[in-house]
Chimera marker file (.cmm) of the C-alpha trace (Angstrom):
<marker_set name="trace">
<marker id="1" x="-4.430" y="-17.306" z="-20.661" r="1" g="1" b="0" radius="0.5"/>
<marker id="2" x="-7.621" y="-16.030" z="-22.293" r="1" g="1" b="0" radius="0.5"/>
<marker id="3" x="-10.169" y="-14.547" z="-19.930" r="1" g="1" b="0" radius="0.5"/>
<marker id="4" x="-13.891" y="-13.995" z="-20.426" r="1" g="1" b="0" radius="0.5"/>
<marker id="5" x="-15.868" y="-11.017" z="-19.211" r="1" g="1" b="0" radius="0.5"/>
<marker id="6" x="-16.380" y="-11.578" z="-15.486" r="1" g="1" b="0" radius="0.5"/>
<marker id="7" x="-13.444" y="-14.004" z="-15.037" r="1" g="1" b="0" radius="0.5"/>
<marker id="8" x="-10.532" y="-13.146" z="-12.757" r="1" g="1" b="0" radius="0.5"/>
<marker id="9" x="-9.672" y="-9.555" z="-11.821" r="1" g="1" b="0" radius="0.5"/>
<marker id="10" x="-9.439" y="-8.103" z="-15.351" r="1" g="1" b="0" radius="0.5"/>
<marker id="11" x="-12.641" y="-9.827" z="-16.466" r="1" g="1" b="0" radius="0.5"/>
<marker id="12" x="-14.539" y="-8.522" z="-13.448" r="1" g="1" b="0" radius="0.5"/>
<marker id="13" x="-13.276" y="-4.982" z="-14.100" r="1" g="1" b="0" radius="0.5"/>
<marker id="14" x="-14.185" y="-5.311" z="-17.782" r="1" g="1" b="0" radius="0.5"/>
<marker id="15" x="-17.707" y="-6.451" z="-16.875" r="1" g="1" b="0" radius="0.5"/>
<marker id="16" x="-18.401" y="-3.888" z="-14.117" r="1" g="1" b="0" radius="0.5"/>
<marker id="17" x="-16.363" y="-0.960" z="-15.535" r="1" g="1" b="0" radius="0.5"/>
<marker id="18" x="-15.169" y="-0.347" z="-11.970" r="1" g="1" b="0" radius="0.5"/>
<marker id="19" x="-11.847" y="-0.790" z="-10.131" r="1" g="1" b="0" radius="0.5"/>
<marker id="20" x="-11.314" y="-3.952" z="-8.084" r="1" g="1" b="0" radius="0.5"/>
<marker id="21" x="-9.110" y="-4.130" z="-5.004" r="1" g="1" b="0" radius="0.5"/>
<marker id="22" x="-8.127" y="-7.619" z="-3.818" r="1" g="1" b="0" radius="0.5"/>
<marker id="23" x="-6.440" y="-7.180" z="-0.431" r="1" g="1" b="0" radius="0.5"/>
<marker id="24" x="-5.784" y="-10.931" z="-0.115" r="1" g="1" b="0" radius="0.5"/>
<marker id="25" x="-5.407" y="-12.884" z="-3.355" r="1" g="1" b="0" radius="0.5"/>
<marker id="26" x="-5.563" y="-16.219" z="-1.521" r="1" g="1" b="0" radius="0.5"/>
<marker id="27" x="-9.035" y="-15.343" z="-0.209" r="1" g="1" b="0" radius="0.5"/>
<marker id="28" x="-10.262" y="-13.661" z="-3.412" r="1" g="1" b="0" radius="0.5"/>
<marker id="29" x="-12.796" y="-15.787" z="-5.285" r="1" g="1" b="0" radius="0.5"/>
<marker id="30" x="-12.982" y="-16.347" z="-9.049" r="1" g="1" b="0" radius="0.5"/>
<marker id="31" x="-9.266" y="-16.013" z="-9.676" r="1" g="1" b="0" radius="0.5"/>
<marker id="32" x="-7.907" y="-18.782" z="-11.911" r="1" g="1" b="0" radius="0.5"/>
<marker id="33" x="-4.412" y="-17.269" z="-11.684" r="1" g="1" b="0" radius="0.5"/>
<marker id="34" x="-4.351" y="-17.312" z="-7.845" r="1" g="1" b="0" radius="0.5"/>
<marker id="35" x="-1.825" y="-20.154" z="-7.649" r="1" g="1" b="0" radius="0.5"/>
<marker id="36" x="0.552" y="-18.451" z="-10.109" r="1" g="1" b="0" radius="0.5"/>
<marker id="37" x="0.249" y="-15.194" z="-8.149" r="1" g="1" b="0" radius="0.5"/>
<marker id="38" x="0.929" y="-17.008" z="-4.883" r="1" g="1" b="0" radius="0.5"/>
<marker id="39" x="4.024" y="-18.704" z="-6.314" r="1" g="1" b="0" radius="0.5"/>
<marker id="40" x="5.381" y="-15.268" z="-7.273" r="1" g="1" b="0" radius="0.5"/>
<marker id="41" x="4.726" y="-13.998" z="-3.751" r="1" g="1" b="0" radius="0.5"/>
<marker id="42" x="1.906" y="-11.608" z="-4.707" r="1" g="1" b="0" radius="0.5"/>
<marker id="43" x="-0.594" y="-10.907" z="-1.947" r="1" g="1" b="0" radius="0.5"/>
<marker id="44" x="-2.578" y="-7.830" z="-3.029" r="1" g="1" b="0" radius="0.5"/>
<marker id="45" x="-3.859" y="-6.673" z="-6.415" r="1" g="1" b="0" radius="0.5"/>
<marker id="46" x="-5.530" y="-3.637" z="-7.913" r="1" g="1" b="0" radius="0.5"/>
<marker id="47" x="-7.161" y="-3.584" z="-11.344" r="1" g="1" b="0" radius="0.5"/>
<marker id="48" x="-8.926" y="-0.670" z="-13.007" r="1" g="1" b="0" radius="0.5"/>
<marker id="49" x="-10.503" y="0.010" z="-16.390" r="1" g="1" b="0" radius="0.5"/>
<marker id="50" x="-9.320" y="2.395" z="-19.072" r="1" g="1" b="0" radius="0.5"/>
<marker id="51" x="-12.579" y="3.759" z="-20.468" r="1" g="1" b="0" radius="0.5"/>
<marker id="52" x="-13.363" y="5.918" z="-23.506" r="1" g="1" b="0" radius="0.5"/>
<marker id="53" x="-16.932" y="6.768" z="-24.505" r="1" g="1" b="0" radius="0.5"/>
<marker id="54" x="-18.263" y="4.320" z="-21.905" r="1" g="1" b="0" radius="0.5"/>
<marker id="55" x="-16.321" y="1.422" z="-23.494" r="1" g="1" b="0" radius="0.5"/>
<marker id="56" x="-13.558" y="-0.461" z="-21.683" r="1" g="1" b="0" radius="0.5"/>
<marker id="57" x="-10.473" y="-0.275" z="-23.900" r="1" g="1" b="0" radius="0.5"/>
<marker id="58" x="-8.075" y="-1.966" z="-21.479" r="1" g="1" b="0" radius="0.5"/>
<marker id="59" x="-7.666" y="-3.111" z="-17.899" r="1" g="1" b="0" radius="0.5"/>
<marker id="60" x="-4.543" y="-2.224" z="-15.924" r="1" g="1" b="0" radius="0.5"/>
<marker id="61" x="-3.504" y="-4.647" z="-13.209" r="1" g="1" b="0" radius="0.5"/>
<marker id="62" x="-0.981" y="-4.101" z="-10.426" r="1" g="1" b="0" radius="0.5"/>
<marker id="63" x="0.267" y="-6.617" z="-7.869" r="1" g="1" b="0" radius="0.5"/>
<marker id="64" x="2.147" y="-6.270" z="-4.595" r="1" g="1" b="0" radius="0.5"/>
<marker id="65" x="4.046" y="-8.714" z="-2.427" r="1" g="1" b="0" radius="0.5"/>
<marker id="66" x="2.756" y="-6.861" z="0.658" r="1" g="1" b="0" radius="0.5"/>
<marker id="67" x="-0.750" y="-6.902" z="2.085" r="1" g="1" b="0" radius="0.5"/>
<marker id="68" x="-2.467" y="-3.554" z="1.637" r="1" g="1" b="0" radius="0.5"/>
<marker id="69" x="-5.919" y="-2.635" z="2.873" r="1" g="1" b="0" radius="0.5"/>
<marker id="70" x="-8.429" y="-0.961" z="0.584" r="1" g="1" b="0" radius="0.5"/>
<marker id="71" x="-8.487" y="2.232" z="2.655" r="1" g="1" b="0" radius="0.5"/>
<marker id="72" x="-5.127" y="3.379" z="1.292" r="1" g="1" b="0" radius="0.5"/>
<marker id="73" x="-4.873" y="6.857" z="-0.232" r="1" g="1" b="0" radius="0.5"/>
<marker id="74" x="-3.891" y="5.461" z="-3.647" r="1" g="1" b="0" radius="0.5"/>
<marker id="75" x="-7.010" y="3.375" z="-4.031" r="1" g="1" b="0" radius="0.5"/>
<marker id="76" x="-9.217" y="6.375" z="-3.251" r="1" g="1" b="0" radius="0.5"/>
<marker id="77" x="-7.891" y="8.377" z="-6.196" r="1" g="1" b="0" radius="0.5"/>
<marker id="78" x="-8.431" y="5.720" z="-8.909" r="1" g="1" b="0" radius="0.5"/>
<marker id="79" x="-11.950" y="6.817" z="-9.984" r="1" g="1" b="0" radius="0.5"/>
<marker id="80" x="-10.624" y="10.331" z="-10.704" r="1" g="1" b="0" radius="0.5"/>
<marker id="81" x="-7.684" y="9.146" z="-12.815" r="1" g="1" b="0" radius="0.5"/>
<link id1="1" id2="2" r="1" g="1" b="0" radius="0.2"/>
<link id1="2" id2="3" r="1" g="1" b="0" radius="0.2"/>
<link id1="3" id2="4" r="1" g="1" b="0" radius="0.2"/>
<link id1="4" id2="5" r="1" g="1" b="0" radius="0.2"/>
<link id1="5" id2="6" r="1" g="1" b="0" radius="0.2"/>
<link id1="6" id2="7" r="1" g="1" b="0" radius="0.2"/>
<link id1="7" id2="8" r="1" g="1" b="0" radius="0.2"/>
<link id1="8" id2="9" r="1" g="1" b="0" radius="0.2"/>
<link id1="9" id2="10" r="1" g="1" b="0" radius="0.2"/>
<link id1="10" id2="11" r="1" g="1" b="0" radius="0.2"/>
<link id1="11" id2="12" r="1" g="1" b="0" radius="0.2"/>
<link id1="12" id2="13" r="1" g="1" b="0" radius="0.2"/>
<link id1="13" id2="14" r="1" g="1" b="0" radius="0.2"/>
<link id1="14" id2="15" r="1" g="1" b="0" radius="0.2"/>
<link id1="15" id2="16" r="1" g="1" b="0" radius="0.2"/>
<link id1="16" id2="17" r="1" g="1" b="0" radius="0.2"/>
<link id1="17" id2="18" r="1" g="1" b="0" radius="0.2"/>
<link id1="18" id2="19" r="1" g="1" b="0" radius="0.2"/>
<link id1="19" id2="20" r="1" g="1" b="0" radius="0.2"/>
<link id1="20" id2="21" r="1" g="1" b="0" radius="0.2"/>
<link id1="21" id2="22" r="1" g="1" b="0" radius="0.2"/>
<link id1="22" id2="23" r="1" g="1" b="0" radius="0.2"/>
<link id1="23" id2="24" r="1" g="1" b="0" radius="0.2"/>
<link id1="24" id2="25" r="1" g="1" b="0" radius="0.2"/>
<link id1="25" id2="26" r="1" g="1" b="0" radius="0.2"/>
<link id1="26" id2="27" r="1" g="1" b="0" radius="0.2"/>
<link id1="27" id2="28" r="1" g="1" b="0" radius="0.2"/>
<link id1="28" id2="29" r="1" g="1" b="0" radius="0.2"/>
<link id1="29" id2="30" r="1" g="1" b="0" radius="0.2"/>
<link id1="30" id2="31" r="1" g="1" b="0" radius="0.2"/>
<link id1="31" id2="32" r="1" g="1" b="0" radius="0.2"/>
<link id1="32" id2="33" r="1" g="1" b="0" radius="0.2"/>
<link id1="33" id2="34" r="1" g="1" b="0" radius="0.2"/>
<link id1="34" id2="35" r="1" g="1" b="0" radius="0.2"/>
<link id1="35" id2="36" r="1" g="1" b="0" radius="0.2"/>
<link id1="36" id2="37" r="1" g="1" b="0" radius="0.2"/>
<link id1="37" id2="38" r="1" g="1" b="0" radius="0.2"/>
<link id1="38" id2="39" r="1" g="1" b="0" radius="0.2"/>
<link id1="39" id2="40" r="1" g="1" b="0" radius="0.2"/>
<link id1="40" id2="41" r="1" g="1" b="0" radius="0.2"/>
<link id1="41" id2="42" r="1" g="1" b="0" radius="0.2"/>
<link id1="42" id2="43" r="1" g="1" b="0" radius="0.2"/>
<link id1="43" id2="44" r="1" g="1" b="0" radius="0.2"/>
<link id1="44" id2="45" r="1" g="1" b="0" radius="0.2"/>
<link id1="45" id2="46" r="1" g="1" b="0" radius="0.2"/>
<link id1="46" id2="47" r="1" g="1" b="0" radius="0.2"/>
<link id1="47" id2="48" r="1" g="1" b="0" radius="0.2"/>
<link id1="48" id2="49" r="1" g="1" b="0" radius="0.2"/>
<link id1="49" id2="50" r="1" g="1" b="0" radius="0.2"/>
<link id1="50" id2="51" r="1" g="1" b="0" radius="0.2"/>
<link id1="51" id2="52" r="1" g="1" b="0" radius="0.2"/>
<link id1="52" id2="53" r="1" g="1" b="0" radius="0.2"/>
<link id1="53" id2="54" r="1" g="1" b="0" radius="0.2"/>
<link id1="54" id2="55" r="1" g="1" b="0" radius="0.2"/>
<link id1="55" id2="56" r="1" g="1" b="0" radius="0.2"/>
<link id1="56" id2="57" r="1" g="1" b="0" radius="0.2"/>
<link id1="57" id2="58" r="1" g="1" b="0" radius="0.2"/>
<link id1="58" id2="59" r="1" g="1" b="0" radius="0.2"/>
<link id1="59" id2="60" r="1" g="1" b="0" radius="0.2"/>
<link id1="60" id2="61" r="1" g="1" b="0" radius="0.2"/>
<link id1="61" id2="62" r="1" g="1" b="0" radius="0.2"/>
<link id1="62" id2="63" r="1" g="1" b="0" radius="0.2"/>
<link id1="63" id2="64" r="1" g="1" b="0" radius="0.2"/>
<link id1="64" id2="65" r="1" g="1" b="0" radius="0.2"/>
<link id1="65" id2="66" r="1" g="1" b="0" radius="0.2"/>
<link id1="66" id2="67" r="1" g="1" b="0" radius="0.2"/>
<link id1="67" id2="68" r="1" g="1" b="0" radius="0.2"/>
<link id1="68" id2="69" r="1" g="1" b="0" radius="0.2"/>
<link id1="69" id2="70" r="1" g="1" b="0" radius="0.2"/>
<link id1="70" id2="71" r="1" g="1" b="0" radius="0.2"/>
<link id1="71" id2="72" r="1" g="1" b="0" radius="0.2"/>
<link id1="72" id2="73" r="1" g="1" b="0" radius="0.2"/>
<link id1="73" id2="74" r="1" g="1" b="0" radius="0.2"/>
<link id1="74" id2="75" r="1" g="1" b="0" radius="0.2"/>
<link id1="75" id2="76" r="1" g="1" b="0" radius="0.2"/>
<link id1="76" id2="77" r="1" g="1" b="0" radius="0.2"/>
<link id1="77" id2="78" r="1" g="1" b="0" radius="0.2"/>
<link id1="78" id2="79" r="1" g="1" b="0" radius="0.2"/>
<link id1="79" id2="80" r="1" g="1" b="0" radius="0.2"/>
<link id1="80" id2="81" r="1" g="1" b="0" radius="0.2"/>
</marker_set>
């Protein structure tokens, strides 16, 4: 499924050059793949950019079947990675 800059989690990360934490995919707006994620049992997602020379080269996306709040230790270390 092709995504444009700003669309879905990877498109938003690509546009903003910042990590995105979606604690509840059902409630998260602008996610065309929400139904597919729900059918797989995914509830939470994290996406972050891979940047070189201020250019986004890739976006990494991770999903979980559990609900996880943004305040987790893992999410806090993403900007330093």
